[in-house]
Backbone as a chain_set.jsonl record, in Angstrom:
{"seq": "MSLFWIQVVAFLLGTALHVIGRVYEVKLHQHLYYMDKWELEHTQAMQEAAAWSLVGEHAKADEAFAKMRLVTEKYALFFDSIN", "coords": {"N": [[4.578, -3.732, 54.161], [5.499, -1.709, 52.475], [6.838, -3.064, 50.431], [4.753, -4.174, 49.018], [3.604, -1.883, 47.816], [5.699, -1.093, 46.212], [5.738, -3.201, 44.405], [3.232, -2.812, 43.215], [3.583, -0.313, 41.967], [5.685, -0.993, 40.232], [4.351, -2.878, 38.64], [2.379, -1.238, 37.45], [4.013, 0.585, 36.059], [5.296, -1.183, 34.313], [3.08, -2.084, 32.842], [2.272, 0.335, 31.652], [4.532, 0.908, 30.061], [4.408, -1.288, 28.354], [2.002, -0.779, 26.977], [2.649, 1.636, 25.698], [4.691, 0.714, 24.052], [3.225, -1.039, 22.383], [1.513, 0.782, 21.096], [3.391, 2.264, 19.653], [4.343, 0.22, 17.987], [2.048, -0.435, 16.477], [1.601, 2.005, 15.141], [3.941, 2.069, 13.633], [3.594, -0.166, 11.935], [1.343, 0.727, 10.581], [2.377, 2.967, 9.23], [4.271, 1.67, 7.576], [2.573, 0.085, 6.009], [1.065, 2.016, 4.576], [3.144, 3.321, 3.291], [3.992, 1.329, 1.549], [1.682, 1.16, -0.041], [1.724, 3.724, -1.179], [4.14, 3.604, -2.613], [3.538, 1.622, -4.516], [1.376, 2.789, -5.993], [2.634, 5.119, -6.898], [4.762, 4.109, -8.426], [3.347, 2.743, -10.428], [2.063, 4.905, -11.725], [4.312, 6.305, -12.59], [5.478, 4.454, -14.359], [3.449, 4.35, -16.241], [3.527, 6.981, -17.204], [6.096, 7.004, -18.312], [5.808, 5.06, -20.297], [3.868, 6.201, -22.01], [5.31, 8.407, -22.81], [7.445, 7.266, -24.206], [6.094, 6.193, -26.369], [5.298, 8.437, -27.623], [3.101, 9.906, -27.02], [2.708, 12.616, -25.652], [0.927, 14.31, -24.333], [-0.724, 12.549, -22.903], [1.251, 11.444, -21.352], [1.961, 13.63, -19.795], [-0.397, 13.878, -18.311], [-0.317, 11.475, -16.864], [1.993, 11.92, -15.404], [1.15, 14.081, -13.867], [-0.745, 12.739, -12.367], [0.959, 11.112, -10.911], [2.279, 13.029, -9.326], [0.056, 13.932, -7.899], [-0.645, 11.649, -6.433], [1.603, 11.482, -4.775], [1.364, 13.891, -3.332], [-1.074, 13.409, -2.063], [-0.479, 11.269, -0.31], [1.525, 12.496, 1.166], [0.113, 14.504, 2.523], [-1.552, 12.813, 3.982], [0.303, 11.434, 5.635], [1.247, 13.585, 7.093], [-1.049, 14.168, 8.522], [-1.398, 11.943, 10.2], [0.812, 11.979, 11.768]], "CA": [[3.621, -2.957, 53.421], [6.153, -0.921, 51.435], [7.144, -3.959, 49.32], [3.52, -4.272, 48.239], [3.437, -0.675, 46.997], [6.755, -1.121, 45.192], [5.258, -4.136, 43.389], [2.119, -2.172, 42.511], [4.166, 0.713, 41.102], [6.422, -1.696, 39.179], [3.355, -3.45, 37.742], [1.771, -0.154, 36.687], [5.015, 1.081, 35.115], [5.463, -2.198, 33.282], [1.894, -2.045, 31.993], [2.325, 1.569, 30.865], [5.566, 0.74, 29.037], [3.902, -2.242, 27.377], [0.997, -0.089, 26.16], [3.375, 2.587, 24.852], [5.365, -0.09, 23.036], [2.229, -1.525, 21.418], [1.071, 1.928, 20.295], [4.478, 2.532, 18.717], [4.386, -0.867, 17.007], [0.896, -0.301, 15.592], [1.862, 3.15, 14.268], [4.99, 1.681, 12.702], [2.992, -1.033, 10.916], [0.459, 1.566, 9.779], [3.234, 3.735, 8.327], [4.837, 0.773, 6.573], [1.494, -0.324, 5.11], [0.736, 3.104, 3.66], [4.318, 3.575, 2.446], [3.925, 0.333, 0.479], [0.609, 1.571, -0.959], [2.202, 4.892, -1.922], [5.167, 3.159, -3.551], [2.882, 0.914, -5.602], [0.639, 3.744, -6.831], [3.611, 6.027, -7.505], [5.484, 3.356, -9.45], [2.442, 2.504, -11.553], [1.877, 6.162, -12.449], [5.579, 6.626, -13.244], [5.611, 3.557, -15.499], [2.483, 4.784, -17.248], [4.052, 8.212, -17.814], [7.248, 6.646, -19.148], [5.319, 4.328, -21.461], [3.252, 7.154, -22.935], [6.368, 9.271, -23.353], [8.193, 6.499, -25.203], [5.243, 6.014, -27.543], [5.181, 9.737, -28.265], [1.864, 10.549, -26.571], [3.208, 13.472, -24.579], [-0.19, 14.839, -23.547], [-1.1, 11.5, -21.951], [2.374, 11.315, -20.42], [1.836, 14.728, -18.831], [-1.492, 13.524, -17.412], [0.166, 10.422, -15.957], [2.95, 12.554, -14.491], [0.338, 14.848, -12.918], [-1.32, 11.74, -11.463], [2.04, 10.703, -10.019], [2.44, 14.106, -8.341], [-1.137, 13.941, -7.058], [-0.511, 10.522, -5.497], [2.616, 11.861, -3.788], [0.798, 14.927, -2.462], [-2.122, 12.78, -1.254], [0.131, 10.527, 0.794], [2.249, 13.447, 2.031], [-0.894, 15.076, 3.417], [-2.001, 11.761, 4.882], [1.319, 11.191, 6.655], [1.248, 14.744, 7.982], [-2.214, 14.117, 9.397], [-1.287, 10.897, 11.229], [1.975, 12.219, 12.631]], "C": [[4.276, -2.182, 52.283], [6.527, -1.787, 50.231], [5.923, -4.129, 48.41], [3.368, -3.074, 47.307], [4.511, -0.582, 45.911], [6.337, -2.062, 44.059], [4.116, -3.543, 42.571], [2.647, -1.142, 41.526], [4.919, 0.061, 39.952], [5.45, -2.308, 38.164], [2.726, -2.374, 36.856], [2.748, 0.429, 35.674], [5.238, 0.088, 33.979], [4.295, -2.219, 32.311], [1.907, -0.813, 31.101], [3.367, 1.455, 29.756], [5.122, -0.237, 27.957], [2.892, -1.574, 26.44], [1.673, 0.887, 25.21], [4.1, 1.842, 23.728], [4.413, -0.61, 21.977], [1.731, -0.4, 20.521], [2.131, 2.257, 19.248], [4.517, 1.478, 17.619], [3.235, -0.765, 16.004], [1.102, 0.867, 14.63], [2.928, 2.817, 13.232], [4.422, 0.811, 11.588], [2.057, -0.244, 10.007], [1.276, 2.381, 8.774], [3.801, 2.85, 7.221], [3.792, 0.343, 5.552], [1.199, 0.781, 4.094], [1.93, 3.521, 2.81], [4.355, 2.575, 1.286], [2.848, 0.69, -0.543], [1.061, 2.75, -1.815], [3.211, 4.465, -2.981], [4.54, 2.46, -4.763], [2.166, 1.884, -6.549], [1.591, 4.677, -7.573], [4.348, 5.336, -8.647], [4.607, 3.088, -10.667], [2.247, 3.772, -12.384], [3.156, 6.551, -13.197], [5.789, 5.738, -14.47], [4.663, 3.942, -16.619], [2.983, 6.037, -17.965], [5.227, 7.899, -18.739], [6.799, 5.928, -20.418], [4.692, 5.276, -22.476], [4.304, 8.059, -23.569], [7.163, 8.55, -24.434], [7.41, 6.308, -26.497], [5.095, 7.329, -28.305], [3.908, 10.476, -27.908], [2.197, 11.446, -25.372], [2.087, 14.084, -23.751], [-0.639, 13.818, -22.502], [0.008, 11.271, -20.927], [2.323, 12.423, -19.372], [0.714, 14.461, -17.826], [-1.051, 12.457, -16.403], [1.169, 10.985, -14.956], [2.215, 13.393, -13.447], [-0.32, 13.913, -11.906], [-0.276, 11.284, -10.448], [2.277, 11.762, -8.932], [1.262, 14.164, -7.382], [-1.084, 12.822, -6.022], [0.486, 10.883, -4.397], [2.067, 12.897, -2.823], [-0.27, 14.344, -1.542], [-1.512, 12.064, -0.06], [0.955, 11.431, 1.705], [1.273, 14.091, 3.009], [-1.388, 14.042, 4.423], [-0.983, 11.526, 5.991], [1.452, 12.375, 7.606], [0.095, 14.686, 8.959], [-2.08, 13.054, 10.482], [-0.058, 11.071, 12.108], [1.643, 13.259, 13.597]], "O": [[3.666, -2.013, 51.227], [6.531, -1.287, 49.106], [6.051, -4.215, 47.188], [3.037, -3.24, 46.133], [4.263, -0.057, 44.825], [6.556, -1.757, 42.887], [4.046, -3.753, 41.36], [2.209, -1.099, 40.376], [4.807, 0.51, 38.811], [5.702, -2.26, 36.96], [2.561, -2.575, 35.653], [2.358, 0.736, 34.547], [5.354, 0.481, 32.819], [4.486, -2.356, 31.103], [1.587, -0.905, 29.915], [3.108, 1.865, 28.624], [5.422, -0.042, 26.779], [2.936, -1.793, 25.229], [1.308, 0.958, 24.036], [4.115, 2.299, 22.585], [4.751, -0.622, 20.793], [1.545, -0.598, 19.321], [1.804, 2.503, 18.087], [4.704, 1.807, 16.448], [3.433, -0.987, 14.81], [0.814, 0.746, 13.439], [2.827, 3.238, 12.08], [4.735, 1.026, 10.417], [1.983, -0.507, 8.807], [0.908, 2.474, 7.603], [3.809, 3.243, 6.055], [4.09, 0.245, 4.362], [1.094, 0.516, 2.896], [1.742, 4.03, 1.705], [4.71, 2.939, 0.166], [3.052, 0.55, -1.749], [0.817, 2.782, -3.021], [3.142, 4.919, -4.123], [4.962, 2.68, -5.899], [2.334, 1.805, -7.766], [1.374, 4.987, -8.744], [4.533, 5.921, -9.714], [5.068, 3.193, -11.804], [2.263, 3.716, -13.613], [3.089, 7.068, -14.312], [6.231, 6.222, -15.512], [5.014, 3.874, -17.797], [2.876, 6.142, -19.187], [5.334, 8.468, -19.826], [7.35, 6.163, -21.494], [4.956, 5.166, -23.674], [4.189, 8.429, -24.737], [7.515, 9.143, -25.454], [7.988, 6.267, -27.583], [4.799, 7.327, -29.5], [3.654, 11.56, -28.433], [1.986, 11.062, -24.221], [2.285, 14.353, -22.566], [-0.904, 14.175, -21.354], [-0.265, 10.944, -19.772], [2.608, 12.185, -18.199], [0.845, 14.772, -16.643], [-1.384, 12.543, -15.221], [1.192, 10.575, -13.796], [2.606, 13.417, -12.28], [-0.438, 14.251, -10.728], [-0.584, 11.092, -9.272], [2.455, 11.426, -7.761], [1.44, 14.414, -6.19], [-1.441, 13.03, -4.862], [0.238, 10.617, -3.221], [2.284, 12.792, -1.616], [-0.368, 14.732, -0.378], [-1.971, 12.228, 1.071], [1.072, 11.156, 2.899], [1.574, 14.211, 4.197], [-1.615, 14.367, 5.589], [-1.354, 11.428, 7.161], [1.736, 12.193, 8.79], [0.236, 15.109, 10.107], [-2.598, 13.24, 11.583], [0.088, 10.363, 13.104], [2.478, 13.621, 14.426]]}, "num_chains": 1, "name": "protein.A"}
């Protein structure tokens, strides 16, 4: 009878560890997905700011730089909320 209970406990522990591992994997993929989105938006805003600055349109470059900071703050708040 005791072997049966050892098998039940081992099965439950294995299932719990599997679930914990899947939760970790899903969170990791979620973080990687949103880090890629942040990188893309940040890079586009930075390129836009650099392009406007090179052309001499400094007011538009400042707006693009503000957009870049806004994107960073948006994703920083998002990552704080999911952690």
